C-alpha positions in Angstrom: -21.4 -18.2 -23.2 -23.2 -18.6 -19.7 -22.7 -15.8 -16.9 -21.9 -18.7 -14.6 -18.9 -20.7 -16.6 -17.5 -17.3 -16.9 -14.0 -17.3 -14.4 -12.8 -14.1 -13.8 -9.2 -13.6 -12.3 -9.2 -10.9 -9.5 -6.0 -12.2 -7.5 -2.3 -12.0 -8.0 -0.1 -13.7 -6.2 2.3 -11.2 -3.9 5.4 -10.2 -5.6 4.7 -12.2 -8.9 4.0 -9.8 -12.1 2.7 -12.5 -14.3 -1.2 -12.1 -15.5 -2.9 -14.5 -13.3 -4.4 -17.6 -15.5 -6.8 -20.4 -14.0 -4.2 -22.4 -12.1 -6.6 -25.6 -12.8 -6.6 -26.2 -16.5 -7.8 -29.8 -16.6 -10.5 -30.0 -19.0 -10.8 -26.4 -20.4 -9.6 -26.7 -23.5 -11.3 -23.2 -25.2 -10.2 -19.6 -23.3 -10.7 -16.5 -24.1 -8.5 -13.7 -22.6 -9.4 -10.5 -22.5 -8.6 -6.4 -21.4 -7.2 -3.6 -22.5 -4.0 -2.9 -24.7 -0.3 -3.7 -22.7 -2.5 -5.9 -19.9 -0.5 -8.8 -20.1 -2.5 -11.2 -22.3 0.2 -12.1 -24.7 2.1 -13.3 -22.1 -1.2 -14.5 -20.0 -1.2 -16.6 -23.2 2.0 -17.4 -23.5 2.0 -18.8 -20.0 -1.4 -20.5 -20.1 -0.1 -22.2 -23.7 3.3 -23.5 -21.8 1.0 -24.8 -18.6 -1.0 -27.1 -21.0 2.4 -29.4 -22.0 2.1 -28.7 -25.4 3.8 -27.3 -28.6 2.1 -23.8 -29.0 1.0 -22.7 -32.4 0.8 -18.6 -32.2 -1.1 -16.6 -34.9 -0.4 -12.6 -34.9 -3.2 -10.9 -36.7 -2.5 -7.0 -37.1 -4.7 -4.1 -37.6 -4.1 -4.5 -41.4 -5.1 -7.8 -41.7 -8.6 -7.2 -40.2 -10.1 -5.9 -43.3 -8.6 -9.0 -45.7 -10.8 -11.8 -45.6 -9.2 -14.9 -44.8 -6.3 -13.8 -43.9 -6.2 -15.5 -40.7 -6.6 -18.6 -42.3 -3.6 -18.5 -44.5 -1.6 -17.6 -41.7 -2.5 -21.1 -40.1 -2.3 -22.9 -43.0 1.5 -21.2 -44.0 2.0 -22.1 -39.8 2.2 -25.6 -40.8 3.5 -26.1 -44.6 4.7 -30.0 -44.3 1.1 -31.2 -43.8 -0.8 -31.6 -47.1 -3.9 -30.4 -45.6 -2.0 -27.0 -45.4 -1.1 -26.9 -48.5 -4.6 -27.7 -50.1 -5.7 -25.1 -47.7 -3.3 -22.4 -49.0 -4.0 -23.6 -52.4 -8.1 -22.9 -52.0 -7.0 -19.8 -50.5 -5.1 -18.8 -54.0 -7.9 -19.7 -55.5 -10.3 -17.8 -53.7 -8.8 -14.9 -53.7 -8.3 -15.2 -58.1 -11.8 -15.5 -57.9 -14.3 -12.6 -58.3 -17.7 -12.7 -55.9 -17.9 -12.0 -52.0 -16.0 -14.1 -49.9 -19.4 -15.6 -48.6 -20.2 -17.6 -51.7 -21.3 -20.9 -49.7 -19.8 -23.1 -51.8 -16.4 -21.6 -51.5 -17.0 -21.0 -47.8 -18.1 -24.7 -47.2 -14.9 -25.7 -48.8 -12.9 -23.8 -46.7 -14.6 -25.1 -43.7 -13.5 -29.0 -44.5 -10.3 -28.2 -45.5 -9.7 -26.1 -42.4 -11.6 -28.8 -40.1 -9.1 -31.2 -41.8 -6.0 -29.4 -41.3 -6.7 -29.1 -37.7 -7.2 -32.8 -37.1 -4.0 -33.6 -39.0 -1.9 -31.3 -37.1 0.2 -33.0 -34.6 -1.0 -32.8 -30.7 -0.4 -28.7 -30.0 -2.2 -25.5 -28.0 -3.5 -23.0 -30.6 -3.1 -19.4 -29.6 -4.5 -16.7 -31.7 -3.4 -13.2 -30.4 -4.5 -10.0 -31.0 -7.6 -11.8 -31.7 -9.6 -8.4 -32.0 -7.9 -8.1 -35.4 -9.1 -11.6 -36.8 -11.2 -11.1 -39.8 -14.5 -11.8 -39.6 -14.2 -14.4 -42.6 -11.8 -16.6 -41.2 -12.9 -16.2 -37.1 -16.0 -18.0 -38.8 -14.4 -20.7 -40.3 -11.7 -20.9 -37.6 -14.7 -21.3 -35.3 -17.0 -23.6 -37.4 -13.5 -25.5 -37.5 -13.1 -25.8 -33.9 -16.4 -27.6 -32.9 -15.3 -30.3 -34.4 -11.9 -31.2 -32.6 -13.0 -30.4 -29.4 -10.0 -32.2 -28.3 -7.9 -29.3 -29.2 -6.6 -26.7 -27.1 -7.2 -23.1 -28.3 -6.5 -19.5 -26.6 -7.8 -16.0 -27.8 -6.5 -13.1 -26.3 -8.0 -9.8 -27.5 -9.3 -6.4 -26.1 -12.6 -5.3 -25.3 -14.8 -8.5 -25.3 -17.7 -8.4 -23.4 -18.8 -11.9 -21.9 -22.4 -12.4 -22.1 -22.9 -10.4 -25.1 -23.2 -14.1 -27.2 -20.4 -16.9 -27.7 -17.0 -16.6 -29.0 -15.8 -18.0 -32.1 -13.1 -19.7 -29.7 -16.5 -21.8 -28.7 -19.7 -21.7 -26.6 -17.9 -23.2 -23.6 -14.9 -21.0 -23.4 -13.6 -20.6 -20.2 -13.5 -16.2 -19.8 -10.7 -14.4 -18.3 -10.2 -10.9 -17.9 -6.3 -10.2 -17.2 -6.6 -8.0 -14.2 -4.3 -5.1 -13.8 -1.4 -5.6 -11.3 -1.2 -4.7 -7.6 1.1 -1.7 -5.8 3.0 -4.6 -5.0 3.5 -6.2 -8.4 3.8 -3.5 -10.3 7.0 -2.7 -7.5 8.1 -6.1 -8.9 8.1 -4.8 -12.5 9.9 -1.9 -11.8 12.5 -3.3 -9.5 15.4 -3.1 -12.1 15.1 0.6 -12.1 15.6 1.2 -8.4 12.9 4.0 -8.2 11.9 5.6 -4.6 8.8 3.7 -3.1 6.9 7.3 -3.6 7.9 7.1 -7.4 7.0 3.5 -7.8 3.6 4.4 -5.9 2.5 7.1 -8.5 3.2 4.8 -11.6 1.3 2.8 -9.9 -1.3 5.4 -10.0 -1.0 6.7 -13.4 -1.0 3.0 -15.0 -3.6 1.7 -13.3 -1.4 -1.3 -13.1 -1.2 -1.8 -16.6 2.2 -3.1 -17.3 3.1 -1.8 -20.7 2.3 1.8 -19.1 4.2 1.0 -15.7 7.2 -0.4 -17.9 7.4 3.0 -20.2 6.4 5.5 -17.2 9.8 4.0 -15.6 11.7 4.0 -18.8 10.9 7.9 -19.2 14.1 10.4 -18.7 11.7 13.1 -17.3 9.3 13.1 -14.1 5.5 12.3 -14.1 3.7 15.4 -14.2 3.2 17.3 -11.2 -0.8 17.5 -9.7 -0.3 22.1 -10.2 -1.2 21.5 -13.7 2.2 22.8 -14.5 3.7 20.0 -16.5 0.0 18.4 -17.3 1.0 17.4 -20.9 4.4 16.4 -20.1 3.4 12.4 -20.8 6.2 10.2 -22.4 5.8 10.3 -26.4 5.7 6.3 -25.4 2.9 6.7 -22.8 0.9 9.0 -24.6 1.0 6.5 -27.6 -0.1 3.8 -24.9 -3.0 5.1 -24.0 -3.8 6.7 -27.5 -4.2 3.1 -28.4 -6.7 2.1 -25.3 -8.6 5.2 -25.7 -9.0 4.2 -29.7 -11.0 1.2 -28.6 -14.0 3.7 -28.2 -15.9 5.5 -30.0 -15.2 9.9 -29.9 -18.4 10.3 -27.9 -17.0 8.0 -25.3 -14.1 10.0 -25.5 -15.7 13.1 -25.0 -17.6 12.6 -21.9 -14.7 10.7 -20.8 -12.9 14.4 -21.2 -15.5 16.0 -18.9 -14.4 13.4 -16.2 -11.3 14.5 -16.5 -11.7 18.1 -16.1 -13.8 17.7 -12.7 -11.7 17.0 -9.6 -14.4 14.6 -8.3 -16.8 13.4 -11.5 -19.8 11.3 -10.2 -22.8 9.5 -12.4 -25.4 12.4 -12.2 -22.9 15.0 -13.0 -21.9 12.9 -16.4 -25.7 12.2 -16.7 -26.9 16.0 -16.9 -23.8 16.6 -19.3 -24.8 13.8 -21.7 -28.3 13.1 -21.5 -29.6 9.6 -22.2 -26.5 8.1 -24.0 -24.8 8.7 -20.9 -25.4 5.6 -19.2 -24.2 3.8 -22.8 -21.6 5.3 -23.0 -20.1 4.7 -20.1 -20.8 1.0 -20.4 -18.5 1.1 -23.8 -15.8 3.2 -21.4 -16.1 0.2 -18.3 -16.0 -2.7 -21.4 -12.8 -1.0 -22.6 -11.2 -1.1 -18.8 -10.9 2.5 -19.2 -13.4 3.5 -16.4 -14.7 2.3 -13.0 -18.1 3.6 -12.5 -18.9 0.6 -10.3 -18.4 2.6 -6.7 -20.9 2.9 -3.9 -21.1 6.3 -3.3 -21.5 7.0 -7.4 -18.4 8.3 -8.0 -16.2 7.0 -11.1 -12.6 7.3 -12.0 -10.3 6.5 -14.3 -9.0 3.1 -13.9 -5.4 5.2 -14.9 -4.9 8.5 -13.7 -2.7 8.9 -17.4 -5.8 8.5 -19.4 -7.3 11.7 -17.6 -4.0 13.6 -18.2 -4.0 12.5 -21.9 -7.5 13.5 -22.6 -7.2 16.7 -21.3 -3.1 17.5 -22.7 -5.6 16.9 -26.1 -7.2 20.1 -25.4 -6.2 23.5 -26.7 -6.6 26.0 -24.3 -9.9 27.5 -25.8 -11.4 24.1 -25.7 -10.6 23.1 -22.4 -12.2 26.9 -21.4 -15.5 25.8 -23.0 -15.6 22.6 -21.3 -14.9 23.9 -18.0 -17.8 26.8 -18.8 -20.1 23.7 -19.1 -19.0 21.5 -16.2 -19.6 25.0 -13.9 -23.4 25.2 -15.4 -24.1 21.6 -14.8 -22.7 20.9 -11.4 -24.5 20.8 -8.1 -21.6 22.2 -5.8 -20.8 25.5 -5.4 -17.3 25.7 -4.6 -16.8 23.4 -7.3 -18.7 25.7 -9.6 -16.6 27.9 -8.6 -13.1 26.1 -9.7 -14.6 25.6 -13.0 -15.8 29.4 -13.6 -12.3 30.4 -13.0 -10.5 27.5 -15.4 -12.7 28.5 -18.1 -12.0 32.2 -17.4 -8.9 34.4 -19.0 -5.4 33.8 -16.9 -5.3 37.4 -16.3 -8.9 37.8 -15.0 -8.7 39.7 -11.5 -11.8 38.9 -11.1 -11.0 35.2 -11.7 -8.5 35.4 -8.7 -11.0 36.7 -6.2 -13.5 34.4 -6.7 -10.5 31.4 -6.8 -10.0 33.1 -3.3 -13.2 32.7 -1.9 -13.9 29.2 -3.2 -10.5 28.3 -1.7 -11.5 29.7 1.7 -15.2 28.0 1.8 -13.0 24.6 1.0 -11.1 25.0 3.8 -13.8 25.6 5.8 -15.5 22.5 5.0 -12.5 20.6 5.1 -12.2 19.8 1.6 -8.2 20.5 1.7 -7.2 19.1 -1.7 -9.5 21.5 -3.3 -8.7 24.3 -1.0 -4.8 23.9 -2.1 -5.9 23.9 -5.6 -7.9 26.8 -5.2 -5.6 28.8 -3.3 -2.5 28.4 -6.0 -5.3 29.6 -9.2 -5.7 32.9 -7.0 -2.6 33.3 -6.8 -1.6 32.8 -10.2 -4.0 34.5 -11.2 -3.5 37.6 -9.4 -2.0 41.0 -11.2 2.0 40.8 -11.0 1.6 44.3 -10.5 -0.4 43.9 -7.1 2.8 42.7 -5.4 1.2 42.8 -2.0 -1.5 41.0 -2.4 0.4 37.7 -4.7 2.4 37.7 -2.1 -0.7 36.9 0.8 -1.9 34.4 -1.8 0.9 33.1 -2.5 1.8 32.1 1.3 -1.7 30.9 1.7 -1.5 28.5 -1.1 2.6 27.0 0.8 0.4 26.7 3.8 -2.8 24.8 1.9 -0.2 22.5 -0.2 1.7 21.7 3.2 -1.2 20.9 5.4 -1.9 18.4 2.4 1.6 16.9 1.6 1.1 18.8 -1.6 5.0 19.3 -2.7 4.4 20.3 -6.1 1.6 23.0 -4.9 3.8 24.3 -2.7 6.9 24.8 -4.2 4.9 26.5 -7.1 3.7 28.7 -4.3 7.0 29.4 -2.5 8.8 30.3 -6.3 5.9 33.4 -6.3 6.6 34.5 -2.6 10.9 34.3 -3.5 10.3 36.1 -6.6 8.8 38.8 -5.1 10.5 42.1 -2.9 9.3 40.4 0.1 10.1 40.7 4.0 12.5 38.3 6.1 9.5 37.1 7.9 7.6 36.3 4.4 10.5 34.6 2.6 11.2 32.7 6.0 7.1 31.6 6.4 7.3 30.4 2.7 10.3 28.2 3.1 9.7 26.7 6.6 6.2 25.5 4.9 8.3 24.6 1.9 10.6 22.6 4.0 7.5 20.9 6.3 5.3 20.3 2.9 8.9 18.3 1.5 8.4 15.9 4.8 10.3 12.7 4.2 11.2 14.1 0.8 13.4 17.1 1.9 16.2 15.5 -0.7 18.5 19.0 -0.7 17.9 19.7 2.6 21.2 21.6 2.9 20.5 23.7 0.1 16.8 24.5 1.3 17.9 25.1 5.1 21.1 27.1 3.6 18.6 29.2 1.9 16.2 29.9 4.9 19.1 30.6 7.0 20.1 33.2 5.0 16.8 34.7 4.3 16.4 35.1 8.1 19.2 37.7 8.1 20.4 37.1 11.3 16.8 37.5 13.2 16.7 34.8 16.3 12.9 34.6 15.7 13.3 33.1 12.1 16.6 31.5 12.7 14.9 29.0 16.1 12.0 28.5 13.3 14.5 27.0 10.7 16.5 25.1 13.4 13.3 23.4 14.7 13.5 21.8 11.3 17.0 21.3 11.4 16.5 19.3 15.1 13.7 16.8 13.3 15.9 16.6 10.2 18.8 15.4 12.6 16.9 13.1 14.4 14.8 11.2 11.3 17.0 11.5 8.7 20.6 11.9 10.2 19.5 8.9 13.3 21.0 11.5 15.8 19.3 12.3 18.6 22.4 14.1 20.4 22.7 16.7 18.0 18.8 17.2 17.5 18.6 17.9 21.3 21.5 20.4 20.9 20.2 22.0 17.7 16.5 22.3 19.4 18.3 23.8 22.9 19.7 26.7 20.4 16.5 27.6 19.0 15.0 27.6 22.2 17.4 30.0 23.7 16.8 32.0 20.0 13.3 32.2 20.7 13.3 33.3 24.2 15.9 36.1 24.0 13.7 37.4 20.9 10.6 37.1 23.1 9.0 34.8 20.8 6.7 32.2 23.2 5.3 30.3 20.5 8.2 29.2 19.0 10.1 29.2 22.5 7.1 26.2 23.1 7.7 24.4 19.6 11.3 24.0 20.4 11.4 22.9 24.1 8.7 20.3 22.9 11.4 18.6 20.2 14.0 19.3 23.4 11.6 17.4 25.5 10.9 14.6 23.4 14.4 14.2 22.0 15.4 14.1 25.8 13.3 11.4 26.7 14.8 9.2 23.7 18.0 9.3 25.1 17.1 9.0 28.7 18.3 12.5 29.9 17.1 13.1 33.3 15.1 16.4 32.2 12.4 15.6 30.0 9.6 16.2 32.0 11.2 19.3 32.8 11.5 20.7 29.8 8.0 19.4 28.6 6.4 20.8 31.9 8.2 24.7 31.0 6.9 23.9 27.3 3.3 23.5 29.0 3.4 26.9 31.0 4.4 29.1 28.5 1.7 31.2 26.6 1.1 30.8 22.7 0.2 33.8 20.7 0.3 32.3 17.1 -0.8 28.4 16.4 1.5 25.9 16.1 0.9 22.5 14.4 -1.2 20.0 16.7 1.5 17.6 16.3 4.5 19.6 17.7 2.5 21.3 20.5 3.6 19.9 24.1 0.0 18.6 24.8 0.5 15.9 21.7 4.1 14.9 23.0 2.5 14.7 26.8 0.1 12.3 25.6 2.5 10.4 23.8 4.4 10.4 27.4 1.3 9.1 28.7 1.5 5.7 26.2 4.8 5.6 26.5 4.1 4.7 30.5 1.2 2.7 30.0 -1.7 5.1 30.6 -3.7 5.1 27.5 -6.6 5.9 28.7 -4.7 9.6 30.2 -3.4 9.6 26.6 -6.9 9.3 24.8 -8.1 11.9 26.8 -5.4 14.2 26.0 -5.2 13.2 22.1 -9.3 13.6 21.2 -9.3 17.6 21.1 -6.4 17.6 19.4 -7.8 15.7 16.7 -10.5 18.1 16.4 -8.2 20.6 15.9 -5.8 19.0 13.4 -9.3 18.6 11.3 -10.3 22.2 12.0 -7.1 23.4 10.5 -6.7 21.3 7.8 -3.1 19.6 8.7 -3.4 16.3 6.9 0.0 15.4 8.6 -0.7 16.3 12.2 -3.9 14.8 11.6 -2.5 11.1 10.6 0.1 11.7 13.6 -2.4 12.1 16.3 -5.0 9.3 14.4 -1.5 7.3 14.8 -1.4 8.0 18.7 -5.1 7.6 19.6 -4.7 4.4 17.5 -2.1 3.2 19.8 -4.0 4.3 22.9 -6.6 2.3 21.7 -4.8 -0.8 21.3 -2.6 -0.7 24.6 -6.6 -0.2 26.5 -7.8 -3.4 24.6 -10.1 -1.2 22.2 -9.6 -2.8 19.3 -12.3 -1.7 17.1 -11.2 1.9 17.6 -7.9 1.3 17.2 -9.0 -0.2 14.0 -10.7 2.9 12.7 -8.6 5.2 13.4 -5.6 3.1 11.9 -7.6 3.0 9.1 -8.4 6.4 8.8 -4.7 7.3 9.5 -3.4 5.0 6.4 -6.2 6.6 3.8 -5.1 9.8 4.7 -1.7 9.0 4.1 -2.2 6.9 1.0 -4.2 10.0 -0.4 -1.3 12.5 -0.2 2.7 13.1 -0.7 3.0 12.1 2.8 5.6 9.3 3.7 3.8 5.9 4.1 6.0 4.6 6.8 4.5 5.9 10.0 1.0 5.1 9.0 2.5 1.3 8.0 3.9 1.3 11.2 0.5 1.6 13.1 -1.5 -0.2 10.6 1.0 -3.1 11.1 0.6 -3.0 14.5 -2.9 -2.6 14.4 -4.2 -4.8 11.9 -2.0 -7.7 14.0 -3.2 -7.5 16.9 -6.9 -7.3 16.1 -7.5 -8.4 12.6 -5.6 -10.3 10.0 -1.6 -10.9 10.5 -1.3 -11.1 6.7 -2.4 -7.7 5.9 -0.2 -6.4 8.8 2.7 -8.3 7.1 2.1 -6.1 4.0 1.6 -3.2 5.8 4.9 -3.8 8.1 7.0 -4.5 4.7 5.7 -1.7 2.3 6.9 0.6 5.9 10.4 -1.0 5.9 10.9 -0.6 2.3 9.4 3.0 2.1 11.7 3.9 5.5 14.9 2.1 3.9 14.6 4.5 0.6 13.8 7.7 2.8 16.1 7.1 5.0 14.2 7.7 7.8 16.0 5.7 10.9 12.9 6.8 13.2 10.7 4.4 11.3 12.8 1.9 10.4 13.5 1.1 13.4 9.3 1.2 14.4 8.5 -0.7 10.8 11.0 -3.8 11.2 10.0 -4.0 14.9 6.5 -4.1 13.9 8.1 -7.2 11.3 9.8 -8.8 13.6 6.7 -9.0 16.7 4.7 -9.8 13.5 6.9 -12.9 12.1 7.5 -14.1 16.2 3.6 -14.7 16.8 3.7 -16.6 13.7 5.8 -19.0 14.1 9.2 -17.5 12.3 11.8 -16.9 14.8 14.4 -16.8 12.1 12.9 -14.2 10.1 11.6 -12.5 13.2 15.6 -12.6 14.7 17.0 -10.9 11.5 14.3 -8.1 11.8 14.8 -7.1 15.7 18.5 -7.6 15.6 18.2 -4.8 12.7 16.3 -3.0 15.1 18.5 -3.6 18.0 21.3 -2.2 15.3 19.9 0.9 14.7 18.8 1.8 18.1 22.0 1.3 19.3 23.4 3.8 16.7 20.6 6.4 16.8 21.8 6.4 20.7 18.1 5.4 21.8 18.5 4.6 25.5 15.0 4.7 26.7 13.2 0.9 26.7 9.7 2.8 27.0 10.2 4.6 23.7 10.3 1.4 21.2 9.6 -2.0 23.3 11.9 -4.1 21.1 13.9 -5.9 23.9 11.2 -8.2 25.0 10.3 -9.8 21.2 13.6 -10.0 20.6 14.3 -11.9 23.9 11.4 -14.0 23.4 12.7 -14.4 19.6 16.0 -16.0 21.1 14.5 -18.3 23.3 12.7 -19.8 20.5 16.0 -20.5 19.2 17.4 -22.0 22.1 20.1 -19.1 22.6 19.1 -18.5 26.3 22.6 -16.6 27.6 22.1 -14.0 24.9 18.3 -13.6 26.1 19.2 -13.4 29.5 22.2 -10.6 28.9 19.4 -9.0 27.1 16.9 -9.3 29.6 19.4 -8.4 32.5 20.7 -4.9 30.7 16.9 -3.7 29.8 16.0 -4.2 33.4 18.9 -2.3 34.9 18.3 0.9 32.0 14.3 0.8 32.9 14.7 0.5 36.8 17.9 3.8 36.0 15.1 5.3 34.7 12.3 4.8 36.7 10.3 3.6 33.3 8.2 0.7 35.8 5.8 0.2 32.6 8.4 -1.8 30.8 9.4 -4.7 33.7 5.9 -6.9 33.2 6.9 -7.5 29.3 10.1 -8.4 30.5 8.9 -10.6 33.5 6.8 -12.4 30.7 10.0 -13.1 28.7 12.0 -13.6 31.8 9.4 -16.4 32.9 9.6 -18.1 29.5 13.4 -18.5 29.9 12.9 -20.1 33.1 10.2 -22.7 31.4 12.8 -23.4 28.4 15.7 -23.9 31.2 13.3 -26.1 33.2 12.1 -24.1 36.0 8.4 -24.2 35.4 7.2 -23.4 38.8 9.2 -20.4 39.0 8.2 -19.3 35.9 4.4 -19.9 36.4 4.7 -17.9 39.6 5.9 -15.3 37.5 3.6 -15.3 35.0 1.0 -15.3 37.9 2.2 -12.1 39.0 2.7 -10.2 35.7 -0.7 -11.0 34.5 -1.9 -9.5 37.7 -0.3 -6.3 37.4 -1.6 -6.3 33.7 -5.1 -6.0 34.6 -5.5 -2.3 33.0 -4.1 -3.7 30.0 -6.3 -6.7 28.7 -4.0 -7.4 25.8 -1.1 -8.0 27.2 -2.2 -9.8 30.0 -3.4 -12.1 27.5 -0.3 -12.7 26.3 1.1 -13.3 30.0 -1.9 -16.1 30.5 -1.0 -17.6 26.8 2.6 -17.8 28.2 1.3 -19.1 31.4 -0.7 -22.2 29.9 2.0 -23.0 28.0 4.3 -23.2 31.1 2.1 -25.1 32.8 1.1 -27.6 30.1 5.1 -28.4 29.9 5.2 -28.7 33.3 2.4 -31.3 33.0 -0.1 -29.5 34.8 -3.0 -29.7 32.4 -6.0 -28.3 34.6 -4.2 -25.1 35.3 -2.9 -24.8 31.8 -6.8 -25.2 30.5 -7.8 -22.7 33.2 -5.1 -19.9 31.8 -5.9 -20.7 28.5 -9.6 -20.1 29.1 -8.7 -16.8 31.0 -6.4 -15.7 27.8 -9.3 -16.8 25.4 -12.2 -14.8 27.5 -10.0 -11.6 27.2 -8.6 -11.7 23.6 -12.4 -12.6 22.5 -14.1 -9.8 24.6 -11.8 -7.2 23.5 -11.8 -8.4 19.6 -7.9 -9.4 19.3 -9.0 -12.1 16.6 -5.6 -13.6 15.8 -4.5 -13.9 19.9 -8.2 -15.4 20.1 -7.7 -18.0 17.5 -4.5 -18.6 19.3 -5.5 -19.0 22.9 -9.0 -20.8 21.3 -6.5 -23.4 19.3 -4.6 -23.6 22.7 -7.7 -24.5 24.8 -9.1 -27.1 22.2 -5.7 -28.8 22.1 -5.5 -28.7 26.0 -9.3 -30.0 26.3 -9.5 -32.8 23.5 -6.0 -34.6 24.9 -7.3 -37.4 26.6 -5.1 -38.6 29.8 -4.3 -41.7 28.4 -0.5 -40.4 26.8 -0.6 -43.4 24.0 -3.9 -42.2 23.0 -2.2 -39.1 20.8 -2.0 -39.2 17.4 1.2 -41.1 16.8 4.5 -39.8 15.2 7.1 -41.5 13.2 10.5 -40.5 14.7 11.1 -38.8 11.3 7.7 -36.8 11.6 8.8 -36.0 15.3 12.0 -34.7 14.1 10.7 -32.6 10.6 8.4 -31.2 13.7 10.8 -30.2 16.2 12.6 -28.5 13.8 10.0 -26.7 12.5 8.7 -25.5 15.9 11.9 -24.3 16.3 11.9 -21.9 13.7 13.9 -23.6 10.8 12.9 -23.6 7.1 12.0 -26.3 4.9 15.5 -26.7 3.5 17.5 -26.2 6.6 15.0 -28.9 7.6 16.0 -30.8 4.3 19.6 -30.3 5.0 19.8 -31.5 8.2 17.9 -34.7 7.9 19.5 -35.4 4.7 16.3 -35.3 2.7 14.4 -33.6 -0.4 12.4 -30.3 0.6 9.4 -32.4 -1.1 9.9 -34.6 1.8 10.0 -32.2 4.3 6.9 -30.7 2.8 4.8 -34.0 2.2 6.0 -35.0 6.2 5.0 -31.7 7.3 1.8 -32.0 6.2 1.1 -35.3 7.6 2.4 -34.2 10.9 -0.5 -31.3 10.4 -3.1 -33.1 9.8 -2.4 -35.9 12.7 -1.9 -33.0 15.4 -4.7 -31.1 13.9 -3.1 -27.6 13.0 -2.8 -25.1 10.5 0.2 -23.3 10.9 4.1 -23.7 12.2 2.9 -20.8 14.9 0.6 -23.4 16.1 3.0 -26.0 15.7 5.9 -24.0 17.7 3.5 -24.1 20.7 2.7 -27.9 19.9 5.9 -29.5 20.0 8.8 -28.9 21.8 11.4 -26.8 19.4 14.9 -28.6 18.8 17.3 -27.2 20.6 20.7 -26.2 18.5 
């Protein structure tokens, strides 16, 4: 088969859980679907067969049939018993079975070929599907392939495991279309597992373990036991059904390939160079077989390799007896070039009670920590604790505490729990026990499901000491704010922590408590927020605290709230250096997120994208909650690059925060979602998201409108839907609160919304003056200035001042282009083209029929196709066809553009 004729499927429709097959099958009569066991080939074959609109005749050879000559032909003949040609073929096969001699006897083979061709010609119109075609016996494949050439109009689909296109023609036909059934995406796995109601974190882990293999994902979801923890305690605990499926997959390659893959499974970061040193010249061919079977990905730019599903590596390691595993680690230690990783393998090759191995692991963990390899540091520090003799209690506790902190910094909850058990199982001091429990609380992040029990244990361990109790109260304050949505109670807890820390003379804990108290006071609009933050900044610290919990970080956040992005950036950059130096991944993510928002606010979109991408990548590589990074990614992507990807981030953030009961980031992700839906021309959907934000913010008693600026977005949404009185009430209330709190930074966006409201009421002159003044006030915020100018252009156009509209649109387009805000630049450029292309003669405009005009007005107002169909008493298909004509006549491509071209209908 020529490579140019091979069609590789690489995309899935969002939300769909069916394997992808070619959409356009016109003229495609022969298809080969290939992929690993459980990848969905059978479902894909069934889907393709149905799409051709013909009855399906399905042959399903089994492994027991592969060695029996002509078993496949017999199954075909028996499937069509009513046809004379089928009966004749059955008789010939019976005769062949009763004769001695080789199955490929020329005369016998020619007769079977003729009879099979006659049967396929005589058969009614159908699609022939051969599932599990890897087990079709060679004799049947040869005859069937020959016969299919004589009936070129008969559709045929073969589904098999590991055929390599390009290595030769397939029996299904030389011109067959080859379709690699791709793995399910993360969103498709989530849709597939939705009936199980799993936590988003568990769905993410199942996607990683299964590699998007549907059968593996379902088996993991159905298993009663949890997935193996990464600390290695239960690495052999893959459910039996999963082990069987992975075993079938591994059986697709020879033992030599499995042996090489086992080395990769034992290394924490395998690459082609390492595997080449282990396997020698045969490595390339062995890895090619693994890749063809869909087990391994070897095509990465940096030379690293990885399993397509992490369950494969887990199974390979679980199969090894302890002695064999240690021997392989010893070989990896010899072959490795990286000193820290050689030490890791040397430790794992040693006896579990060897104190020298524990010392080596501790030293290697320190070097890994120093060079910023925090995942490896967390593993090595736990190994050091696990291999420390239990009779050396002080050293064991010291190493276990180090392991807890390393795991907490990386968000590695399983390792943090294991290390904390070592501390709590020894005769330790209150300081050590609280230190371990607080680190465990920090590592748990948003997954602290047994919060009350863990906080109670920590308070009991504090034994009434004020300084230790204060540390625990700070964590309770965070929990009350984020998960209970009660900033007033959280603020009171932070106040108690401050008093206790100060009474104990613990200024470091007092700084943390004051910082938390100031954060919450700002949220609820307390007038002392600034004073509290100043106190925190003035106190000395005798020990380090998490960078994202410092008063310096909070001061940078407040500068960002007050629209001083350059001031915020100056404060944040040294904090990023410190967070990365200490290896605190959660702190690093938080600082990167703040930097992304500061750069975006200042109009530096490229830098914002880089910071947001780094935060998202770090988050996705750890057990941290995805909700915070998704919020930032949604904001930055939607402003700087792609609104479609931004919507994916926002929806993922909403789903994650909702399941974790994280009310703070549920509000933020819903705000991002509503903003994106509004700017892409879907105000009805935006209204639903933004109204939920309003409900959540009111429930959480959030008074300061500068913290999350949902108010002008909701007002614009209400205006787009014609709910002008509600918009006016919201704007008036928000303006009053902002003025009372001295939050002048909020006023320009409220003014923009107010101007749009005035324009909607026909007061174009007043609206234009307001927008001009607003744009002048926003010269230090170029993207916000661009939005004001774009609103001015639309207002001037509606006021029939086309020259002024063009000038405003040109200024907006220049701003967005200069600052690389691609979605907004595209919108401004489209507005400008429409204005420049418009002739003076109104009659020269493309004319819409009355039905097209009414349909366009309803769509511009945010009505769905079904709503429009109901309003106009037509079918949904008629609405779709009408809107297609409208877009073509007006040169538009989206509802967002339509909303800015056609005056929306009023309810």
